[in-house]
C-alpha positions in Angstrom: 34.9 -53.3 15.5 38.6 -53.2 16.5 40.3 -49.9 15.6 43.6 -49.7 13.8 46.7 -48.3 15.7 47.8 -44.9 14.7 51.3 -46.2 13.8 50.0 -49.1 11.8 50.2 -48.6 8.0 46.8 -49.3 6.3 47.4 -50.8 2.9 43.6 -50.6 2.2 40.4 -49.8 3.8 39.8 -53.6 4.2 42.6 -53.7 6.7 40.2 -52.4 9.4 37.7 -55.3 8.8 37.8 -57.9 11.6 37.8 -61.6 11.3 34.1 -61.7 12.4 32.9 -59.5 9.6 31.4 -61.0 6.5 33.8 -61.0 3.5 33.0 -59.0 0.4 32.1 -62.1 -1.6 29.7 -63.2 1.1 28.1 -59.8 1.1 27.7 -60.0 -2.7 25.7 -63.3 -2.5 23.6 -62.0 0.4 22.7 -58.9 -1.6 21.3 -61.1 -4.4 18.5 -62.2 -2.1 17.4 -58.6 -1.0 14.1 -57.6 -2.5 13.4 -53.8 -2.5 10.1 -53.0 -1.0 8.2 -49.9 -2.1 7.1 -47.7 0.8 3.4 -47.1 0.7 2.1 -43.7 1.9 -1.4 -42.8 2.9 -2.5 -41.2 -0.4 -5.9 -40.4 1.0 -4.4 -38.5 3.9 -1.9 -36.7 1.6 -4.7 -35.5 -0.6 -6.8 -34.5 2.3 -4.0 -32.4 3.7 -3.7 -30.6 0.3 -7.4 -29.8 0.3 -7.4 -28.6 3.9 -4.3 -26.4 3.5 -4.5 -24.4 0.2 -1.9 -21.7 -0.4 -2.6 -18.3 1.1 -4.5 -15.7 -0.9 -1.4 -13.6 -1.3 0.2 -16.3 -3.5 -2.8 -17.5 -5.5 -2.7 -15.6 -8.8 -5.9 -14.6 -10.3 -7.7 -13.1 -7.3 -5.8 -9.9 -6.8 -6.9 -6.3 -7.7 -4.9 -4.6 -10.4 -4.7 -0.9 -11.2 -3.7 0.0 -14.7 -2.3 3.4 -15.7 -1.6 4.3 -19.3 0.2 7.3 -20.7 0.6 8.4 -24.4 -1.0 7.7 -27.7 -4.1 5.8 -28.8 -1.9 2.8 -29.7 -0.7 2.6 -26.1 -4.3 3.0 -24.9 -5.3 0.0 -27.1 -2.5 -2.1 -25.6 -3.7 -1.1 -22.1 -7.2 -2.2 -23.0 -6.0 -5.6 -24.2 -3.9 -6.2 -21.1 -6.9 -5.3 -18.9 -9.2 -7.6 -20.8 -6.9 -10.6 -20.5 -6.3 -10.1 -16.8 -10.0 -9.6 -16.1 -10.9 -12.7 -18.2 -8.4 -14.7 -16.1 -10.1 -13.6 -12.8 -8.2 -10.6 -11.7 -10.2 -7.5 -10.7 -9.4 -4.4 -12.5 -9.8 -1.5 -10.1 -9.8 2.3 -10.6 -8.6 2.8 -7.0 -4.8 2.7 -7.0 -4.5 2.5 -3.2 -6.8 -0.5 -3.1 -4.8 -2.5 -5.7 -2.4 -5.3 -5.0 -0.4 -4.7 -8.2 0.2 -1.7 -10.4 0.5 -2.2 -14.2 2.2 1.0 -15.5 1.9 1.4 -19.3 4.4 4.1 -20.3 5.1 6.6 -23.1 8.6 7.6 -24.2 7.7 10.5 -26.6 8.5 13.4 -24.1 10.4 13.8 -20.9 7.4 14.8 -18.8 5.6 11.5 -19.6 8.6 9.5 -18.5 8.9 11.6 -15.4 5.3 10.8 -14.4 6.0 7.1 -15.1 9.1 7.2 -12.9 7.3 8.9 -10.1 4.5 6.4 -10.2 7.1 3.6 -9.9 8.5 5.3 -6.8 5.1 5.8 -5.3 4.2 2.1 -5.9 7.4 1.0 -4.2 6.7 3.3 -1.2 3.3 1.8 -0.9 4.7 -1.7 -1.2 2.8 -2.6 -4.3 3.7 -5.3 -6.8 4.8 -3.7 -10.1 4.6 -4.6 -13.7 6.0 -2.2 -16.3 4.8 -2.0 -19.9 4.9 0.4 -22.9 7.7 2.2 -24.8 10.0 3.3 -21.9 11.1 -0.1 -20.6 11.0 -1.5 -24.2 13.4 1.1 -25.4 15.7 1.3 -22.3 15.2 -1.7 -20.1 18.6 -1.3 -18.4 17.8 2.0 -16.7 18.7 2.0 -13.0 15.1 2.8 -11.8 13.8 -0.3 -13.7 16.2 -2.7 -12.0 14.5 -5.7 -10.4 11.1 -4.9 -11.8 9.0 -7.1 -14.1 8.6 -5.8 -17.7 6.3 -6.8 -20.5 7.3 -5.7 -24.0 5.1 -3.9 -26.5 4.8 -7.0 -28.7 4.3 -9.4 -25.7 1.1 -8.0 -24.3 -0.7 -11.4 -25.0 1.5 -12.8 -22.2 0.6 -10.2 -19.5 -1.2 -12.9 -17.4 2.1 -14.9 -17.1 4.1 -11.8 -16.1 1.5 -10.7 -13.5 1.3 -14.2 -12.0 5.1 -14.5 -11.6 5.3 -11.0 -10.2 2.6 -11.8 -7.6 4.7 -14.9 -6.6 7.6 -12.6 -6.0 9.6 -13.1 -9.2 11.0 -10.6 -11.6 10.1 -11.4 -15.2 11.1 -9.6 -18.4 9.6 -10.4 -21.8 10.9 -8.0 -24.5 11.1 -10.1 -27.6 9.7 -9.5 -31.1 6.9 -11.6 -32.6 8.0 -13.3 -35.8 6.6 -15.8 -38.3 9.2 -17.7 -40.2 11.7 -14.9 -39.5 9.3 -12.1 -40.5 8.4 -9.6 -37.9 4.7 -9.5 -37.1 2.5 -6.5 -36.1 2.3 -7.7 -32.5 -0.1 -9.6 -30.4 -3.2 -11.1 -31.9 -6.1 -8.7 -32.5 -8.8 -11.1 -31.2 -7.6 -11.1 -27.6 -10.0 -10.1 -24.9 -10.0 -6.4 -24.0 -11.8 -3.9 -21.8 -12.6 -0.8 -23.8 -12.2 2.4 -21.8 -15.2 3.6 -23.7 -17.5 0.7 -24.8 -18.6 2.7 -27.8 -15.1 3.2 -29.2 -12.8 0.5 -30.6 -9.2 1.4 -31.1 -7.5 -0.9 -33.7 -3.8 -0.8 -34.3 -3.3 -1.5 -38.0 0.5 -1.7 -37.8 3.3 -1.1 -35.4 6.6 0.7 -36.0 7.4 2.9 -39.0 9.7 3.4 -41.9 11.2 6.6 -40.8 14.3 7.4 -38.7 13.5 10.8 -37.2 16.4 12.0 -35.2 14.3 13.1 -32.2 12.1 10.0 -31.9 12.5 7.5 -29.1 9.4 5.6 -30.0 11.2 4.0 -32.9 13.6 2.4 -30.4 10.6 0.7 -28.8 8.2 0.0 -31.6 10.9 -0.7 -34.3 10.4 -1.0 -38.1 7.1 -1.2 -39.8 5.1 -4.4 -39.3 1.5 -4.5 -40.6 -1.5 -6.7 -39.7 -3.2 -8.6 -42.6 -6.3 -6.9 -43.9 -8.6 -9.9 -43.1 -7.6 -9.8 -39.4 -8.3 -6.1 -39.2 -11.7 -6.5 -40.9 -12.6 -9.4 -38.6 -11.7 -7.2 -35.6 -13.9 -4.4 -36.9 -16.8 -6.8 -37.4 -16.5 -8.2 -33.9 -16.4 -4.7 -32.5 -19.7 -3.7 -34.2 -21.3 -6.9 -33.0 -20.4 -5.7 -29.5 -22.2 -2.4 -29.9 -19.2 -0.2 -30.9 -20.3 2.8 -33.0 -16.9 4.4 -33.6 -13.6 2.9 -34.7 -10.2 4.6 -34.5 -7.4 3.3 -36.7 -4.1 3.9 -35.0 -0.4 3.3 -35.4 2.9 5.1 -35.4 2.2 6.0 -39.1 -1.0 4.8 -40.6 0.0 6.1 -44.1 2.8 3.5 -44.3 0.4 0.6 -43.7 0.9 -2.4 -45.8 4.2 -1.6 -47.5 5.8 -4.6 -45.7 3.1 -7.0 -46.8 2.3 -5.9 -50.3 -0.7 -3.7 -49.8 -1.6 -0.1 -48.9 -3.8 2.0 -46.7 -6.6 2.8 -49.3 -7.0 -0.9 -50.0 -7.5 -1.5 -46.2 -9.9 1.4 -45.9 -12.2 0.3 -48.7 -12.4 -3.2 -47.1 -13.3 -1.6 -43.8 -15.9 0.7 -45.2 -17.8 -2.3 -46.6 -18.4 -3.6 -43.0 -19.2 -0.3 -41.2 -22.9 -0.4 -40.3 -25.1 2.6 -41.0 -24.9 5.1 -38.1 -21.3 4.1 -37.2 -18.2 6.0 -38.1 -14.5 5.4 -38.8 -11.7 7.8 -37.8 -8.3 7.6 -39.4 -5.2 8.1 -37.3 -1.9 10.0 -37.8 -0.1 9.7 -41.2 3.1 11.4 -42.2 3.2 13.4 -45.5 5.5 11.2 -47.6 3.2 8.1 -47.6 -0.1 9.9 -48.1 1.2 11.8 -51.1 1.1 8.6 -53.2 -2.6 8.0 -52.5 -4.2 11.5 -52.4 -6.9 10.8 -55.0 -8.0 7.6 -53.3 -7.8 9.1 -49.8 -10.0 12.0 -50.9 -12.6 9.6 -52.1 -12.5 7.6 -48.8 -12.6 10.8 -46.6 -15.8 11.8 -48.5 -17.5 8.6 -47.6 -20.5 9.2 -45.3 -19.2 6.7 -42.7 -15.7 8.0 -42.5 -14.9 11.2 -40.6 -13.5 14.0 -42.9 -10.5 14.3 -40.6 -6.8 13.7 -41.0 -3.9 14.1 -38.7 -0.8 15.1 -40.7 2.2 16.3 -38.5 4.4 19.0 -40.1 6.7 19.5 -37.1 8.3 22.6 -38.7 7.8 24.9 -41.6 11.5 25.2 -42.2 13.1 22.8 -44.7 16.5 23.1 -43.0 14.9 22.0 -39.7 13.0 19.2 -41.4 16.3 18.0 -42.9 17.9 17.9 -39.5 14.9 15.9 -38.2 15.2 13.5 -41.2 11.5 13.9 -41.9 11.9 12.9 -45.6 9.6 15.6 -46.9 9.7 19.4 -47.4 7.1 22.0 -46.5 5.9 22.1 -50.1 4.9 18.4 -49.7 2.9 19.1 -46.6 1.1 22.0 -48.3 0.3 19.9 -51.3 -1.4 17.3 -49.1 -3.4 19.9 -47.2 -4.4 22.0 -50.2 -5.5 18.9 -52.2 -7.6 17.5 -49.4 -9.2 20.8 -48.6 -10.2 21.2 -52.2 -11.4 17.6 -52.7 -13.0 17.1 -49.3 -14.8 20.4 -48.5 -14.7 21.2 -44.8 -12.1 18.6 -43.9 -10.4 19.0 -40.5 -6.6 18.9 -40.8 -4.8 18.4 -37.5 -1.0 18.8 -37.2 1.9 18.8 -34.8 4.7 21.3 -34.3 7.9 21.1 -32.3 9.3 24.3 -30.9 13.0 24.7 -30.3 14.5 21.8 -32.2 18.3 21.9 -32.1 19.6 24.3 -34.7 16.2 26.1 -35.2 16.8 29.8 -35.8 14.5 32.7 -35.2 13.9 32.7 -39.0 13.1 29.0 -39.0 10.6 29.6 -36.2 8.9 32.6 -38.0 8.3 30.4 -41.0 6.4 28.0 -38.8 4.4 30.9 -37.3 3.4 32.0 -40.9 2.3 28.5 -41.7 -0.1 28.5 -38.7 -1.4 31.9 -39.6 -2.0 30.9 -43.2 -3.9 27.6 -42.5 -5.4 28.4 -39.1 -5.4 24.7 -38.1 -8.4 24.0 -35.9 -6.5 21.3 -34.1 -2.8 22.0 -33.4 -0.5 20.1 -31.0 2.4 22.4 -29.9 5.3 20.6 -28.3 8.4 22.1 -26.7 11.4 20.0 -27.8 12.8 17.5 -25.3 16.0 15.7 -26.1 15.4 12.0 -25.6 18.3 9.8 -24.5 19.9 7.7 -27.2 18.5 9.8 -30.1 20.7 11.7 -32.6 19.0 15.0 -31.8 20.0 14.7 -28.1 23.7 15.0 -29.2 23.2 18.2 -31.2 23.8 21.6 -29.6 20.5 22.5 -27.9 18.4 25.7 -28.2 18.5 27.4 -24.8 15.6 26.3 -22.6 14.3 29.9 -22.2 14.1 30.3 -26.0 12.2 27.0 -26.4 9.7 28.1 -23.8 9.2 31.5 -25.3 8.7 30.1 -28.8 6.2 27.6 -27.5 4.3 30.5 -25.8 4.5 32.7 -28.9 3.0 29.9 -31.2 0.3 29.1 -28.6 -0.6 32.8 -28.7 -1.0 32.7 -32.5 -3.1 29.5 -32.2 -5.5 31.1 -29.7 -5.8 34.3 -31.8 -8.4 32.8 -34.2 -11.8 31.1 -33.7 -12.1 28.1 -36.0 -15.8 27.4 -35.3 -17.4 30.8 -34.8 -18.7 30.9 -38.4 -20.6 27.6 -37.8 -23.1 29.1 -35.4 -26.6 28.6 -36.8 -25.7 25.5 -38.7 -27.7 22.3 -38.4 -25.5 19.3 -38.0 -25.8 15.6 -37.4 -23.5 14.4 -34.6 -22.6 11.0 -33.1 -22.7 11.0 -29.3 -20.0 8.8 -27.7 -18.8 10.1 -24.3 -19.3 12.5 -21.3 -17.4 15.7 -21.0 -14.6 16.1 -18.3 -16.8 18.4 -16.2 -19.7 15.9 -16.5 -22.0 18.7 -17.6 -22.5 17.6 -21.2 -22.3 14.7 -23.6 -19.5 14.9 -26.2 -20.4 14.3 -29.8 -18.6 14.7 -33.1 -19.9 16.0 -36.4 -18.9 14.9 -39.9 -15.6 16.6 -39.7 -14.7 15.2 -36.2 -15.3 18.6 -34.6 -16.4 18.4 -31.0 -20.0 19.3 -30.3 -21.4 19.4 -26.7 -25.0 18.3 -26.3 -27.4 18.0 -23.3 -26.9 15.0 -21.1 -29.9 13.0 -22.3 -29.2 9.2 -21.8 -31.2 8.5 -24.9 -28.5 10.3 -27.0 -25.6 8.1 -26.0 -24.3 6.0 -28.9 -26.8 7.6 -31.2 -26.8 10.0 -34.2 -28.6 13.2 -33.2 -29.5 16.3 -35.2 -28.6 19.6 -33.5 -28.5 23.3 -34.1 -25.2 25.0 -33.3 -25.8 28.0 -31.0 -22.4 28.6 -29.4 -18.7 28.0 -30.1 -15.4 28.0 -28.2 -11.8 27.4 -29.2 -12.1 23.6 -29.1 -15.8 23.0 -29.3 -19.3 23.9 -30.4 -22.5 23.6 -28.5 -25.6 22.0 -30.1 -29.3 22.1 -29.2 -31.2 19.0 -30.3 -33.8 19.7 -33.0 -37.2 19.2 -31.4 -38.9 17.4 -34.3 -35.9 15.3 -35.3 -35.7 11.7 -34.3 -32.7 10.2 -32.6 -31.1 7.8 -35.0 -30.1 4.4 -33.7 -27.2 2.8 -35.6 -27.9 -0.6 -37.0 -25.6 -2.4 -34.5 -25.9 -4.4 -31.3 -26.4 -3.1 -27.8 -23.0 -2.0 -26.4 -21.2 -3.9 -23.7 -21.4 -2.6 -20.1 -18.6 -0.4 -18.9 -15.8 -2.7 -17.7 -17.2 -5.8 -19.5 -14.7 -8.0 -21.2 -15.0 -8.1 -25.0 -13.6 -10.5 -27.5 -13.7 -13.7 -25.5 -13.3 -16.1 -28.4 -14.0 -19.8 -28.1 -10.3 -20.6 -28.2 -9.6 -18.2 -25.3 -12.6 -19.7 -23.3 -11.2 -23.2 -23.8 -7.8 -22.0 -22.6 -9.4 -20.8 -19.4 -11.3 -24.0 -18.9 -13.9 -23.6 -16.2 -12.2 -20.6 -14.6 -14.3 -17.7 -13.6 -17.1 -15.8 -15.4 -16.0 -14.4 -18.8 -18.5 -11.5 -18.8 -17.5 -8.8 -16.4 -14.7 -8.4 -13.8 -16.6 -5.9 -11.7 -18.9 -7.9 -9.2 -17.3 -8.1 -5.8 -18.6 -11.6 -5.3 -16.5 -12.8 -8.2 -13.3 -12.7 -6.1 -14.3 -15.7 -4.0 -15.5 -17.5 -7.1 -12.3 -16.7 -8.8 -10.2 -18.2 -6.0 -12.4 -21.3 -5.9 -12.2 -21.9 -9.6 -8.5 -21.3 -9.7 -8.0 -23.9 -6.9 -10.3 -26.2 -9.0 -7.9 -25.8 -11.9 -4.9 -26.6 -9.8 -5.9 -29.1 -7.2 -7.6 -31.8 -9.3 -4.5 -32.0 -11.4 -2.5 -32.9 -8.4 -5.1 -35.5 -7.4 -5.0 -37.0 -10.9 -1.2 -37.0 -11.1 -0.5 -39.4 -8.2 -1.6 -42.5 -10.0 0.7 -42.1 -13.1 3.5 -41.0 -10.8 3.2 -44.2 -8.7 3.1 -46.3 -11.8 6.3 -44.7 -13.1 8.0 -45.2 -9.8 7.1 -48.9 -9.8 8.3 -49.3 -13.3 11.7 -47.8 -12.4 12.0 -50.2 -9.4 11.3 -53.1 -11.7 14.0 -52.0 -14.1 16.4 -51.6 -11.2 15.7 -55.2 -10.0 16.2 -56.6 -13.5 19.6 -54.8 -13.7 20.8 -56.3 -10.4 19.6 -59.8 -11.4 21.5 -59.5 -14.6 24.7 -58.2 -12.9 24.9 -60.7 -10.1 23.9 -63.8 -12.0 
């Protein structure tokens, strides 16, 4: 094609077209006769290449090993069990060997500084060992923008039913954060569904969260920032969960939440109503343990609570935190009760429920606590001689009002904690029970593996010989020794071992609660029973590929049809324009 001279003015791009070139009008008519031709590809070859070259194991979610570490309360432990169950049901292998795991799921607690320090150190260690990391629990929920959490995947406390999604994306190298609240028509829900799969740490014990959050605004509490305001589960859902647990061999149920006493206030019911419904479904030989309740809410139901705690299938045990025996300190804490309220609860229950165990919590060195305030707390412990007492040195948690108040010197806090601990260890709560004959429910093994651990009617710990026939059973024992936190019982020779009228318990590590809906969601993926067999890893990979690959094979036909339809529309458009 002739080129235009540099000093020639071009009026239009057509000025560089030669005489031999076809004119625009001619090109227009020629284009009318052009018929687009769809390019065919070797579909069979394409599919064969996909089958021969699957993604590498490192990027196929569902076959990796996951180590789960949980800190904190029984509510947090329940969340950890649910996350483990869903991951195992989806094909992941839950391992107890941290170094062997591909991904660490760290489920945190924000109550005290040491718990968060352990959490932070675990993150650092995981990074040093080049592990994939997913964070859960109250720390990232309450403060997701902390520097040491940057770039890491987070699953919120109300989003644990989506743990599989978060883990999958993390394994692929993405950072995911799900921190939203569950709502129904704008109303906040208690959290994830209760019928999700779970792996119980102890197959004999089911932990049921009856509500999340609370109605208080304690000035020292960071958990409120994570769990939020009160949101209760409906009674029928809780009863169904209990029934399912008993069908899976559970013989002990723990009810837990940030404040069980406040249950139902947001949905028009109350704790006694729930407890009476649960008592109806507890089989003979199984027991129910009620979790922590603050004094203000239990005060309204003392009469009914006493009747329930006297029921033979409910432990005569209640955890009622006092925190301080000084009204001025309680006011600074915004605890919404006075010491007289606490004493009224304890005195009434001790009178109406003979032998009841009252456990309580005390914070030493809260900002503004004087020596006189502390002495009042010491006198309370000396008066009631609580058999179970949780003594905590105060730790200012970031973002809480109490962290902004002038602090008690660290040395004073430590000394007060030591002094109160000394008072606690000065008395023997169980010595007078030596010689008693008690019926106990055996549920676990002691830390030193020398005994089985059982609990009597008052949820007092009784150590019994390691006889496999006792596990999960009611056994009659004679108390022959006592310590600060336990008694030792010798099985009565002529007494029979009582078997609760419930099913055989699941194996340790076996996934519970695999509903029909969840199974359908998994399709043909994996075996829903247990995550433990080593051979299941290969099966898991194969089944996951089966879930993914056929979909691609099935999709090419509709995609081709859509492409041809688009081409036909394009042809029709050209015909209409150029005619």
